[in-house]
C-alpha atoms as an extended CHARMM CRD file, in Angstrom:
* protein
*
       257  EXT
         1         1  MET       CA            136.2370000000      134.0600000000     -122.6840000000  PROA      1               0.0000000000
         2         2  THR       CA            138.6410000000      133.5300000000     -119.7830000000  PROA      2               0.0000000000
         3         3  PRO       CA            137.6420000000      135.5370000000     -116.6960000000  PROA      3               0.0000000000
         4         4  ILE       CA            140.1460000000      138.0770000000     -115.3830000000  PROA      4               0.0000000000
         5         5  VAL       CA            140.3180000000      136.3480000000     -111.9970000000  PROA      5               0.0000000000
         6         6  ASP       CA            140.9630000000      132.7600000000     -113.0010000000  PROA      6               0.0000000000
         7         7  LEU       CA            142.4460000000      130.3390000000     -110.4810000000  PROA      7               0.0000000000
         8         8  ARG       CA            141.5920000000      127.1420000000     -112.3320000000  PROA      8               0.0000000000
         9         9  GLY       CA            144.4900000000      124.7210000000     -112.0510000000  PROA      9               0.0000000000
        10        10  LYS       CA            146.0480000000      126.6400000000     -109.1500000000  PROA      10              0.0000000000
        11        11  ARG       CA            146.5360000000      125.2340000000     -105.6700000000  PROA      11              0.0000000000
        12        12  GLY       CA            146.6460000000      127.3560000000     -102.5640000000  PROA      12              0.0000000000
        13        13  LEU       CA            147.0220000000      127.2150000000      -98.8070000000  PROA      13              0.0000000000
        14        14  ILE       CA            144.7480000000      129.3000000000      -96.5690000000  PROA      14              0.0000000000
        15        15  ALA       CA            146.3430000000      129.4740000000      -93.1230000000  PROA      15              0.0000000000
        16        16  GLY       CA            144.3750000000      130.6530000000      -90.1270000000  PROA      16              0.0000000000
        17        17  VAL       CA            140.7050000000      129.8920000000      -90.7350000000  PROA      17              0.0000000000
        18        18  ALA       CA            138.8290000000      130.3600000000      -87.4440000000  PROA      18              0.0000000000
        19        19  ASN       CA            135.1890000000      130.0180000000      -88.5250000000  PROA      19              0.0000000000
        20        20  ASP       CA            132.8490000000      130.9440000000      -91.3720000000  PROA      20              0.0000000000
        21        21  ARG       CA            133.0310000000      134.6610000000      -90.5210000000  PROA      21              0.0000000000
        22        22  SER       CA            136.8070000000      134.9480000000      -90.5250000000  PROA      22              0.0000000000
        23        23  ILE       CA            138.6310000000      136.8710000000      -93.2490000000  PROA      23              0.0000000000
        24        24  ALA       CA            140.3960000000      133.6520000000      -94.2200000000  PROA      24              0.0000000000
        25        25  ALA       CA            137.0250000000      131.9820000000      -94.8220000000  PROA      25              0.0000000000
        26        26  GLY       CA            135.9250000000      134.8290000000      -97.0990000000  PROA      26              0.0000000000
        27        27  CYS       CA            139.1610000000      134.4850000000      -99.0460000000  PROA      27              0.0000000000
        28        28  ALA       CA            138.7970000000      130.7110000000      -99.3070000000  PROA      28              0.0000000000
        29        29  ALA       CA            135.2630000000      131.0590000000     -100.7040000000  PROA      29              0.0000000000
        30        30  ALA       CA            136.3180000000      133.6050000000     -103.3330000000  PROA      30              0.0000000000
        31        31  MET       CA            139.3490000000      131.5720000000     -104.3680000000  PROA      31              0.0000000000
        32        32  ARG       CA            137.3120000000      128.4120000000     -104.6850000000  PROA      32              0.0000000000
        33        33  GLN       CA            134.7110000000      130.2720000000     -106.7460000000  PROA      33              0.0000000000
        34        34  ALA       CA            137.5580000000      131.3310000000     -109.0600000000  PROA      34              0.0000000000
        35        35  GLY       CA            138.4720000000      127.6560000000     -109.5130000000  PROA      35              0.0000000000
        36        36  ALA       CA            141.3420000000      127.0300000000     -107.0790000000  PROA      36              0.0000000000
        37        37  ASP       CA            142.0510000000      123.8300000000     -105.2030000000  PROA      37              0.0000000000
        38        38  LEU       CA            142.5410000000      124.5920000000     -101.5140000000  PROA      38              0.0000000000
        39        39  ALA       CA            144.1940000000      123.3990000000      -98.3390000000  PROA      39              0.0000000000
        40        40  LEU       CA            143.0740000000      124.9560000000      -95.0490000000  PROA      40              0.0000000000
        41        41  THR       CA            144.6210000000      125.0870000000      -91.5970000000  PROA      41              0.0000000000
        42        42  TYR       CA            142.9260000000      125.4660000000      -88.2220000000  PROA      42              0.0000000000
        43        43  LEU       CA            144.4100000000      126.1430000000      -84.8080000000  PROA      43              0.0000000000
        44        44  ASN       CA            143.5530000000      123.0620000000      -82.7230000000  PROA      44              0.0000000000
        45        45  GLU       CA            140.9060000000      120.4780000000      -81.8350000000  PROA      45              0.0000000000
        46        46  LYS       CA            138.7230000000      123.1180000000      -80.1920000000  PROA      46              0.0000000000
        47        47  ALA       CA            138.6540000000      125.1390000000      -83.4150000000  PROA      47              0.0000000000
        48        48  GLU       CA            138.1750000000      122.1520000000      -85.7430000000  PROA      48              0.0000000000
        49        49  PRO       CA            134.3350000000      121.9430000000      -85.5470000000  PROA      49              0.0000000000
        50        50  HSD       CA            134.0820000000      125.6210000000      -86.5130000000  PROA      50              0.0000000000
        51        51  VAL       CA            136.4370000000      125.2480000000      -89.4730000000  PROA      51              0.0000000000
        52        52  ARG       CA            135.2020000000      121.9560000000      -90.9130000000  PROA      52              0.0000000000
        53        53  PRO       CA            132.0330000000      123.5100000000      -92.4310000000  PROA      53              0.0000000000
        54        54  VAL       CA            134.2410000000      126.0330000000      -94.2360000000  PROA      54              0.0000000000
        55        55  ALA       CA            136.4760000000      123.2540000000      -95.5650000000  PROA      55              0.0000000000
        56        56  GLU       CA            133.4560000000      121.2950000000      -96.7460000000  PROA      56              0.0000000000
        57        57  ALA       CA            131.8880000000      124.3390000000      -98.3920000000  PROA      57              0.0000000000
        58        58  VAL       CA            135.0040000000      125.0060000000     -100.4820000000  PROA      58              0.0000000000
        59        59  GLY       CA            135.7640000000      121.3300000000     -101.1060000000  PROA      59              0.0000000000
        60        60  ALA       CA            139.1980000000      121.6010000000      -99.5190000000  PROA      60              0.0000000000
        61        61  ASP       CA            141.6040000000      118.8020000000     -100.4310000000  PROA      61              0.0000000000
        62        62  LEU       CA            143.4010000000      119.1640000000      -97.1010000000  PROA      62              0.0000000000
        63        63  MET       CA            142.3790000000      120.4090000000      -93.6590000000  PROA      63              0.0000000000
        64        64  LEU       CA            145.3060000000      120.4330000000      -91.2790000000  PROA      64              0.0000000000
        65        65  PRO       CA            145.9520000000      121.5740000000      -87.6980000000  PROA      65              0.0000000000
        66        66  CYS       CA            148.5400000000      124.2990000000      -87.3660000000  PROA      66              0.0000000000
        67        67  ASP       CA            149.5330000000      126.1650000000      -84.2490000000  PROA      67              0.0000000000
        68        68  VAL       CA            152.6810000000      128.0280000000      -85.2990000000  PROA      68              0.0000000000
        69        69  ARG       CA            153.7950000000      128.0910000000      -81.6510000000  PROA      69              0.0000000000
        70        70  ILE       CA            154.1650000000      124.2900000000      -81.6100000000  PROA      70              0.0000000000
        71        71  PRO       CA            157.5020000000      123.1540000000      -83.0780000000  PROA      71              0.0000000000
        72        72  GLY       CA            157.1150000000      121.0990000000      -86.2240000000  PROA      72              0.0000000000
        73        73  GLN       CA            153.4130000000      121.7230000000      -86.9160000000  PROA      73              0.0000000000
        74        74  LEU       CA            153.9600000000      124.3060000000      -89.6480000000  PROA      74              0.0000000000
        75        75  GLU       CA            156.6280000000      122.1590000000      -91.2870000000  PROA      75              0.0000000000
        76        76  LYS       CA            154.2230000000      119.2100000000      -91.2620000000  PROA      76              0.0000000000
        77        77  VAL       CA            151.6110000000      121.2700000000      -93.1170000000  PROA      77              0.0000000000
        78        78  PHE       CA            154.0150000000      121.9290000000      -95.9620000000  PROA      78              0.0000000000
        79        79  SER       CA            155.1810000000      118.3170000000      -95.9870000000  PROA      79              0.0000000000
        80        80  GLU       CA            151.5660000000      117.2230000000      -96.4420000000  PROA      80              0.0000000000
        81        81  ILE       CA            151.0790000000      119.7160000000      -99.2580000000  PROA      81              0.0000000000
        82        82  GLU       CA            154.2130000000      118.4830000000     -100.9980000000  PROA      82              0.0000000000
        83        83  ALA       CA            153.0730000000      114.8700000000     -100.6320000000  PROA      83              0.0000000000
        84        84  GLN       CA            149.5290000000      115.6050000000     -101.8400000000  PROA      84              0.0000000000
        85        85  TRP       CA            150.1470000000      118.1830000000     -104.5530000000  PROA      85              0.0000000000
        86        86  GLY       CA            153.8810000000      118.4390000000     -105.1820000000  PROA      86              0.0000000000
        87        87  ARG       CA            153.6200000000      122.1930000000     -105.6390000000  PROA      87              0.0000000000
        88        88  LEU       CA            151.9480000000      125.3390000000     -104.3520000000  PROA      88              0.0000000000
        89        89  ASP       CA            150.7400000000      128.3690000000     -106.3110000000  PROA      89              0.0000000000
        90        90  PHE       CA            149.5990000000      130.7610000000     -103.5920000000  PROA      90              0.0000000000
        91        91  LEU       CA            149.4830000000      131.1940000000      -99.8500000000  PROA      91              0.0000000000
        92        92  LEU       CA            147.2690000000      133.3570000000      -97.6420000000  PROA      92              0.0000000000
        93        93  HSD       CA            148.5310000000      133.9670000000      -94.1010000000  PROA      93              0.0000000000
        94        94  SER       CA            145.7390000000      135.1390000000      -91.7970000000  PROA      94              0.0000000000
        95        95  ILE       CA            147.2040000000      134.5010000000      -88.3640000000  PROA      95              0.0000000000
        96        96  ALA       CA            147.5770000000      136.9810000000      -85.5120000000  PROA      96              0.0000000000
        97        97  PHE       CA            147.7540000000      136.7370000000      -81.7350000000  PROA      97              0.0000000000
        98        98  ALA       CA            148.7690000000      138.7730000000      -78.7080000000  PROA      98              0.0000000000
        99        99  PRO       CA            148.2940000000      137.8920000000      -75.0370000000  PROA      99              0.0000000000
       100       100  ARG       CA            145.1830000000      139.6480000000      -73.7690000000  PROA      100             0.0000000000
       101       101  GLU       CA            146.9520000000      141.4120000000      -70.9160000000  PROA      101             0.0000000000
       102       102  ASP       CA            149.5010000000      142.8780000000      -73.3330000000  PROA      102             0.0000000000
       103       103  LEU       CA            146.9340000000      143.8040000000      -75.9670000000  PROA      103             0.0000000000
       104       104  HSD       CA            144.8140000000      145.6820000000      -73.4390000000  PROA      104             0.0000000000
       105       105  THR       CA            147.5570000000      148.0180000000      -72.2930000000  PROA      105             0.0000000000
       106       106  GLY       CA            149.6000000000      150.7440000000      -73.9210000000  PROA      106             0.0000000000
       107       107  VAL       CA            152.6370000000      149.9190000000      -76.0010000000  PROA      107             0.0000000000
       108       108  ILE       CA            155.0460000000      151.1610000000      -73.3390000000  PROA      108             0.0000000000
       109       109  ASN       CA            153.4520000000      148.8440000000      -70.7750000000  PROA      109             0.0000000000
       110       110  CYS       CA            153.3660000000      145.6070000000      -72.7760000000  PROA      110             0.0000000000
       111       111  SER       CA            155.6970000000      142.8920000000      -71.5690000000  PROA      111             0.0000000000
       112       112  ALA       CA            158.7560000000      141.7360000000      -73.4690000000  PROA      112             0.0000000000
       113       113  ASP       CA            157.3940000000      138.1940000000      -73.5680000000  PROA      113             0.0000000000
       114       114  GLY       CA            153.9920000000      139.3370000000      -74.8180000000  PROA      114             0.0000000000
       115       115  PHE       CA            155.5060000000      141.5250000000      -77.5120000000  PROA      115             0.0000000000
       116       116  ALA       CA            157.8110000000      138.7190000000      -78.6090000000  PROA      116             0.0000000000
       117       117  MET       CA            154.9110000000      136.2560000000      -78.8170000000  PROA      117             0.0000000000
       118       118  ALA       CA            152.7800000000      138.6810000000      -80.8270000000  PROA      118             0.0000000000
       119       119  MET       CA            155.6740000000      139.2840000000      -83.2070000000  PROA      119             0.0000000000
       120       120  ASP       CA            156.4390000000      135.5820000000      -83.5830000000  PROA      120             0.0000000000
       121       121  VAL       CA            152.8510000000      134.4590000000      -84.2090000000  PROA      121             0.0000000000
       122       122  SER       CA            151.6300000000      137.4360000000      -86.2180000000  PROA      122             0.0000000000
       123       123  CYS       CA            154.7380000000      138.3440000000      -88.2260000000  PROA      123             0.0000000000
       124       124  HSD       CA            157.5530000000      135.8140000000      -88.1500000000  PROA      124             0.0000000000
       125       125  SER       CA            155.1660000000      132.9630000000      -88.9600000000  PROA      125             0.0000000000
       126       126  PHE       CA            154.5930000000      134.6230000000      -92.3480000000  PROA      126             0.0000000000
       127       127  ILE       CA            158.3400000000      134.7010000000      -92.9410000000  PROA      127             0.0000000000
       128       128  ARG       CA            158.5390000000      131.0090000000      -92.0120000000  PROA      128             0.0000000000
       129       129  MET       CA            155.6830000000      130.1860000000      -94.3770000000  PROA      129             0.0000000000
       130       130  ALA       CA            157.3730000000      132.0880000000      -97.1920000000  PROA      130             0.0000000000
       131       131  ARG       CA            160.5560000000      130.0740000000      -96.6380000000  PROA      131             0.0000000000
       132       132  LEU       CA            158.6640000000      126.7690000000      -96.6650000000  PROA      132             0.0000000000
       133       133  ALA       CA            156.4960000000      127.7160000000      -99.6420000000  PROA      133             0.0000000000
       134       134  THR       CA            159.3120000000      128.9180000000     -101.8950000000  PROA      134             0.0000000000
       135       135  PRO       CA            160.6200000000      125.4300000000     -102.8990000000  PROA      135             0.0000000000
       136       136  LEU       CA            157.0570000000      124.4260000000     -103.8280000000  PROA      136             0.0000000000
       137       137  MET       CA            156.4420000000      127.4920000000     -106.0180000000  PROA      137             0.0000000000
       138       138  THR       CA            158.3970000000      126.1600000000     -108.9600000000  PROA      138             0.0000000000
       139       139  ASN       CA            156.3680000000      128.2090000000     -111.4480000000  PROA      139             0.0000000000
       140       140  GLY       CA            156.1900000000      131.3530000000     -109.3660000000  PROA      140             0.0000000000
       141       141  GLY       CA            153.4220000000      132.2050000000     -106.9820000000  PROA      141             0.0000000000
       142       142  SER       CA            151.7520000000      134.6410000000     -104.6400000000  PROA      142             0.0000000000
       143       143  LEU       CA            152.3440000000      135.1060000000     -100.9120000000  PROA      143             0.0000000000
       144       144  MET       CA            149.6820000000      137.1190000000      -99.0880000000  PROA      144             0.0000000000
       145       145  THR       CA            149.1500000000      138.2270000000      -95.5260000000  PROA      145             0.0000000000
       146       146  VAL       CA            146.4510000000      140.2250000000      -93.7570000000  PROA      146             0.0000000000
       147       147  SER       CA            147.2430000000      143.5540000000      -92.1310000000  PROA      147             0.0000000000
       148       148  PHE       CA            145.3340000000      146.5860000000      -90.8020000000  PROA      148             0.0000000000
       149       149  TYR       CA            145.5540000000      150.3770000000      -90.9890000000  PROA      149             0.0000000000
       150       150  GLY       CA            146.8960000000      150.4430000000      -87.4270000000  PROA      150             0.0000000000
       151       151  ALA       CA            150.2610000000      149.5210000000      -88.9440000000  PROA      151             0.0000000000
       152       152  GLU       CA            150.4660000000      152.9820000000      -90.5500000000  PROA      152             0.0000000000
       153       153  ARG       CA            148.6070000000      155.2600000000      -88.1560000000  PROA      153             0.0000000000
       154       154  VAL       CA            147.7630000000      155.1010000000      -84.4690000000  PROA      154             0.0000000000
       155       155  VAL       CA            144.3830000000      153.4330000000      -83.9540000000  PROA      155             0.0000000000
       156       156  GLU       CA            142.9920000000      153.6900000000      -80.4390000000  PROA      156             0.0000000000
       157       157  ASN       CA            143.1690000000      150.4040000000      -78.4920000000  PROA      157             0.0000000000
       158       158  TYR       CA            145.0950000000      148.6010000000      -81.2540000000  PROA      158             0.0000000000
       159       159  ASN       CA            148.1670000000      148.9700000000      -79.0520000000  PROA      159             0.0000000000
       160       160  LEU       CA            151.0840000000      146.5700000000      -79.5870000000  PROA      160             0.0000000000
       161       161  MET       CA            149.4920000000      145.0940000000      -82.7270000000  PROA      161             0.0000000000
       162       162  GLY       CA            150.3070000000      148.3620000000      -84.5050000000  PROA      162             0.0000000000
       163       163  PRO       CA            154.0970000000      147.8640000000      -84.3530000000  PROA      163             0.0000000000
       164       164  VAL       CA            153.6520000000      144.1490000000      -85.0460000000  PROA      164             0.0000000000
       165       165  LYS       CA            151.6050000000      144.7680000000      -88.2000000000  PROA      165             0.0000000000
       166       166  ALA       CA            154.0820000000      147.4460000000      -89.2820000000  PROA      166             0.0000000000
       167       167  ALA       CA            156.8160000000      144.8210000000      -89.0660000000  PROA      167             0.0000000000
       168       168  LEU       CA            154.6260000000      142.4330000000      -91.0650000000  PROA      168             0.0000000000
       169       169  GLU       CA            154.1430000000      144.9710000000      -93.8500000000  PROA      169             0.0000000000
       170       170  SER       CA            157.8800000000      145.6970000000      -93.9400000000  PROA      170             0.0000000000
       171       171  SER       CA            158.5500000000      141.9540000000      -94.1480000000  PROA      171             0.0000000000
       172       172  VAL       CA            156.2880000000      141.7730000000      -97.2050000000  PROA      172             0.0000000000
       173       173  ARG       CA            158.4470000000      144.3490000000      -98.9830000000  PROA      173             0.0000000000
       174       174  TYR       CA            161.6900000000      142.5240000000      -98.2190000000  PROA      174             0.0000000000
       175       175  ILE       CA            160.2330000000      139.1320000000      -99.1780000000  PROA      175             0.0000000000
       176       176  ALA       CA            158.9500000000      140.5870000000     -102.4550000000  PROA      176             0.0000000000
       177       177  ALA       CA            162.4320000000      141.9130000000     -103.2350000000  PROA      177             0.0000000000
       178       178  GLU       CA            164.1680000000      138.6630000000     -102.3380000000  PROA      178             0.0000000000
       179       179  LEU       CA            161.8290000000      136.3800000000     -104.2820000000  PROA      179             0.0000000000
       180       180  GLY       CA            160.9760000000      138.5490000000     -107.2680000000  PROA      180             0.0000000000
       181       181  GLU       CA            163.4680000000      136.8530000000     -109.5820000000  PROA      181             0.0000000000
       182       182  ARG       CA            161.7450000000      133.5360000000     -108.8870000000  PROA      182             0.0000000000
       183       183  GLY       CA            158.4250000000      134.9310000000     -110.0380000000  PROA      183             0.0000000000
       184       184  ILE       CA            157.0650000000      134.9140000000     -106.4790000000  PROA      184             0.0000000000
       185       185  HSD       CA            155.0680000000      137.9570000000     -105.4540000000  PROA      185             0.0000000000
       186       186  ALA       CA            154.2660000000      139.1480000000     -101.9250000000  PROA      186             0.0000000000
       187       187  HSD       CA            151.3180000000      141.2460000000     -100.8170000000  PROA      187             0.0000000000
       188       188  ALA       CA            149.8470000000      142.6870000000      -97.6310000000  PROA      188             0.0000000000
       189       189  ILE       CA            146.0760000000      143.0970000000      -97.7050000000  PROA      189             0.0000000000
       190       190  SER       CA            145.1680000000      145.9200000000      -95.3250000000  PROA      190             0.0000000000
       191       191  ALA       CA            141.6410000000      144.8280000000      -94.5200000000  PROA      191             0.0000000000
       192       192  GLY       CA            138.9930000000      147.1480000000      -93.2120000000  PROA      192             0.0000000000
       193       193  THR       CA            137.4300000000      146.5960000000      -89.8150000000  PROA      193             0.0000000000
       194       194  VAL       CA            135.5980000000      143.2720000000      -89.7150000000  PROA      194             0.0000000000
       195       195  LYS       CA            133.9890000000      141.7240000000      -86.6460000000  PROA      195             0.0000000000
       196       196  THR       CA            135.9400000000      138.4930000000      -86.5040000000  PROA      196             0.0000000000
       197       197  ARG       CA            136.7770000000      136.2950000000      -83.5410000000  PROA      197             0.0000000000
       198       198  ALA       CA            140.3410000000      137.5930000000      -83.4990000000  PROA      198             0.0000000000
       199       199  ALA       CA            139.2750000000      141.2460000000      -83.6470000000  PROA      199             0.0000000000
       200       200  SER       CA            136.9340000000      140.7750000000      -80.6870000000  PROA      200             0.0000000000
       201       201  GLY       CA            140.0210000000      140.6110000000      -78.4780000000  PROA      201             0.0000000000
       202       202  ILE       CA            140.6940000000      144.3180000000      -79.1200000000  PROA      202             0.0000000000
       203       203  ASP       CA            139.3730000000      146.4930000000      -76.2900000000  PROA      203             0.0000000000
       204       204  ARG       CA            136.1920000000      148.4810000000      -77.1620000000  PROA      204             0.0000000000
       205       205  PHE       CA            136.1640000000      146.9890000000      -80.6560000000  PROA      205             0.0000000000
       206       206  ASP       CA            132.4880000000      147.8140000000      -81.2550000000  PROA      206             0.0000000000
       207       207  GLU       CA            133.3080000000      151.5100000000      -80.7230000000  PROA      207             0.0000000000
       208       208  LEU       CA            136.1400000000      151.2050000000      -83.2260000000  PROA      208             0.0000000000
       209       209  MET       CA            133.7790000000      149.6890000000      -85.7840000000  PROA      209             0.0000000000
       210       210  ASP       CA            131.3320000000      152.5600000000      -85.3430000000  PROA      210             0.0000000000
       211       211  GLU       CA            134.0930000000      155.1320000000      -85.7490000000  PROA      211             0.0000000000
       212       212  VAL       CA            135.4780000000      153.4570000000      -88.8710000000  PROA      212             0.0000000000
       213       213  ARG       CA            132.0030000000      153.2210000000      -90.4010000000  PROA      213             0.0000000000
       214       214  ALA       CA            131.3850000000      156.9190000000      -89.7840000000  PROA      214             0.0000000000
       215       215  ARG       CA            134.7140000000      157.9340000000      -91.3360000000  PROA      215             0.0000000000
       216       216  THR       CA            134.5440000000      155.6130000000      -94.3510000000  PROA      216             0.0000000000
       217       217  PRO       CA            133.4830000000      157.4050000000      -97.5570000000  PROA      217             0.0000000000
       218       218  ALA       CA            130.9560000000      154.6720000000      -98.3700000000  PROA      218             0.0000000000
       219       219  ARG       CA            129.5910000000      154.8220000000      -94.7810000000  PROA      219             0.0000000000
       220       220  ARG       CA            129.7460000000      151.0580000000      -94.5620000000  PROA      220             0.0000000000
       221       221  LEU       CA            132.2650000000      148.4720000000      -93.4740000000  PROA      221             0.0000000000
       222       222  VAL       CA            133.9390000000      146.0760000000      -95.8540000000  PROA      222             0.0000000000
       223       223  THR       CA            132.8060000000      142.4300000000      -95.8960000000  PROA      223             0.0000000000
       224       224  ILE       CA            134.8520000000      139.2450000000      -95.8390000000  PROA      224             0.0000000000
       225       225  GLU       CA            133.4740000000      138.4440000000      -99.2810000000  PROA      225             0.0000000000
       226       226  GLU       CA            134.8460000000      141.7070000000     -100.6740000000  PROA      226             0.0000000000
       227       227  ILE       CA            138.2370000000      141.1340000000      -99.0590000000  PROA      227             0.0000000000
       228       228  GLY       CA            138.1870000000      137.6290000000     -100.5010000000  PROA      228             0.0000000000
       229       229  ARG       CA            137.7680000000      138.9190000000     -104.0460000000  PROA      229             0.0000000000
       230       230  ILE       CA            140.8250000000      141.1550000000     -103.6170000000  PROA      230             0.0000000000
       231       231  ALA       CA            142.8330000000      138.1520000000     -102.3780000000  PROA      231             0.0000000000
       232       232  ALA       CA            141.6570000000      136.0290000000     -105.3150000000  PROA      232             0.0000000000
       233       233  PHE       CA            142.7940000000      138.7290000000     -107.7450000000  PROA      233             0.0000000000
       234       234  LEU       CA            146.2300000000      138.9260000000     -106.1090000000  PROA      234             0.0000000000
       235       235  ALA       CA            146.5650000000      135.1330000000     -106.3650000000  PROA      235             0.0000000000
       236       236  SER       CA            145.6840000000      135.1320000000     -110.0540000000  PROA      236             0.0000000000
       237       237  ASP       CA            147.9020000000      135.7780000000     -113.0660000000  PROA      237             0.0000000000
       238       238  ALA       CA            146.1440000000      139.1350000000     -113.4620000000  PROA      238             0.0000000000
       239       239  GLY       CA            147.5790000000      140.2370000000     -110.1310000000  PROA      239             0.0000000000
       240       240  MET       CA            151.1670000000      139.2750000000     -110.8910000000  PROA      240             0.0000000000
       241       241  PRO       CA            152.3840000000      142.7770000000     -111.8600000000  PROA      241             0.0000000000
       242       242  LEU       CA            151.7260000000      143.7840000000     -108.2360000000  PROA      242             0.0000000000
       243       243  SER       CA            154.2600000000      142.9190000000     -105.5610000000  PROA      243             0.0000000000
       244       244  GLY       CA            155.5750000000      144.3300000000     -102.3100000000  PROA      244             0.0000000000
       245       245  SER       CA            152.5890000000      146.6090000000     -101.8280000000  PROA      245             0.0000000000
       246       246  VAL       CA            150.0030000000      147.1660000000      -99.1370000000  PROA      246             0.0000000000
       247       247  VAL       CA            146.6730000000      146.7200000000     -100.9050000000  PROA      247             0.0000000000
       248       248  PHE       CA            143.8420000000      148.4260000000      -99.0510000000  PROA      248             0.0000000000
       249       249  ALA       CA            140.5080000000      146.6110000000      -98.9160000000  PROA      249             0.0000000000
       250       250  ASP       CA            138.6980000000      149.0390000000      -96.6310000000  PROA      250             0.0000000000
       251       251  ASN       CA            136.1940000000      151.0020000000      -98.7390000000  PROA      251             0.0000000000
       252       252  GLY       CA            138.5520000000      153.9760000000      -98.6950000000  PROA      252             0.0000000000
       253       253  PHE       CA            138.8510000000      154.3900000000      -94.9210000000  PROA      253             0.0000000000
       254       254  HSD       CA            142.6330000000      154.8860000000      -95.1510000000  PROA      254             0.0000000000
       255       255  THR       CA            142.1770000000      157.9790000000      -97.3470000000  PROA      255             0.0000000000
       256       256  ILE       CA            140.4210000000      160.0350000000      -94.6760000000  PROA      256             0.0000000000
       257       257  ALA       CA            142.4390000000      162.1870000000      -92.2550000000  PROA      257             0.0000000000
């Protein structure tokens, strides 16, 4: 009997793996378990030793550097995928960044340059990836990105990343509408609070985790493994009726006022 989440024969790109505790790593593990062939990206040489064990654990066919701020690096990733595979079935974008000084101040005090950088790295890079992936998704596909509840409601200390993630979620809806006729689906996974390297840059993040845990119906935080299973479902044929939605993987935290 074919499992509901079956990625055998599918090839996917996981962009933004930081280490074995990152959301992207949890997604890569779940997708590999479902049978997918994977390509992974990492930020730079400093990050490479932390990402290589993840790539080895999932048997990644490709492990490529990708700093979306460096001209040409993202395009090179997709050129390598085209040369190696000739096609792409799904993409997970798990990249976000804001300058520390802009992240640790209120929205009205963030600089124009800092806001623009956060928007470019955290949002527009997903749009760029969608554009580059589309020619490779000849049989349709799934485009996924990672968001957070701070896009919908004000979360203390999330600051400028709230508007940035709101723009990301809106971009998902427009991309889904534009690419639907090609059989390409777009999803935003609104992940619950997870102690990742990227999240540690948020001021008083441990306090945020405690608050989220207390307000979550299950009284526990979501894990990267659980988020990964949601991503694997969205990448599979079973997830194809869904598109343009924000899918919450937060143990119900978003339902509590």
